[in-house]
C-alpha positions in Angstrom: 53.0 -23.3 4.9 50.3 -21.0 3.0 52.9 -19.1 1.2 55.1 -22.2 0.1 51.5 -23.8 -1.1 50.9 -20.8 -3.2 54.6 -20.9 -4.6 53.6 -24.6 -5.4 50.2 -23.7 -6.8 51.8 -21.3 -8.9 54.7 -22.8 -10.3 52.7 -24.9 -12.8 50.8 -21.3 -14.4 54.5 -20.0 -14.8 56.1 -22.6 -16.8 52.5 -23.2 -18.6 53.2 -19.7 -19.7 56.2 -19.5 -20.7 55.5 -23.1 -22.7 53.3 -22.1 -25.1 52.9 -18.8 -27.6 49.0 -18.3 -27.3 49.0 -15.5 -30.0 50.8 -18.2 -32.6 48.0 -21.3 -31.6 45.6 -21.2 -34.7 43.0 -23.9 -36.1 42.2 -23.2 -39.8 42.0 -19.9 -39.5 40.4 -19.0 -35.9 43.2 -18.2 -33.3 42.3 -19.3 -29.8 42.3 -16.9 -27.2 41.1 -17.0 -23.2 37.1 -16.9 -25.1 37.5 -19.3 -27.4 34.3 -22.2 -26.4 34.4 -26.6 -26.5 32.5 -26.1 -29.3 34.6 -24.0 -31.6 37.4 -26.4 -31.0 36.1 -29.4 -31.8 34.1 -27.3 -34.9 37.9 -26.0 -36.2 40.7 -28.4 -34.8 41.5 -31.6 -36.3 40.8 -33.2 -33.1 43.5 -35.8 -31.6 42.0 -36.9 -28.6 39.6 -35.7 -25.8 39.0 -37.1 -23.0 38.5 -35.7 -18.9 42.1 -35.7 -17.1 43.2 -34.6 -13.3 39.4 -33.1 -13.1 39.6 -30.9 -16.8 38.0 -31.9 -20.1 41.1 -32.1 -22.4 41.5 -31.5 -25.8 44.2 -32.4 -28.2 44.6 -31.0 -31.8 47.2 -29.9 -34.3 48.1 -26.3 -34.0 47.4 -24.9 -38.0 50.8 -22.0 -37.5 53.4 -24.4 -35.9 51.9 -28.1 -36.6 52.3 -29.1 -33.6 50.3 -31.0 -31.1 48.6 -28.7 -28.2 46.2 -29.8 -25.3 44.4 -27.1 -23.9 42.0 -28.0 -20.9 38.2 -26.9 -20.1 36.3 -26.9 -17.0 34.1 -29.2 -18.2 32.8 -31.5 -21.6 30.7 -28.8 -22.3 30.5 -27.0 -25.6 29.7 -23.6 -23.7 32.9 -23.8 -21.5 36.0 -21.7 -22.6 39.4 -22.8 -22.4 41.5 -22.5 -19.4 44.9 -23.4 -20.4 46.7 -25.0 -23.5 50.3 -26.5 -23.3 
């Protein structure tokens, strides 16, 4: 049962990793990495929406490189929170 639970928990992470190329994720001249803070995203990105979603703080913005909408998750609505992941 534990193995099944671990596998089920890993599947979203695997699909996330294949669905977005973090190396092309940018707002203006700032690249979004795993050390980017919520404040940096709010200050540099064209924000479409921000909200609490499934226990995380979700920010939706436009990727400057592709022009597509991206949603990034942060642990909480705190300026120092770093990116947990994007899709």
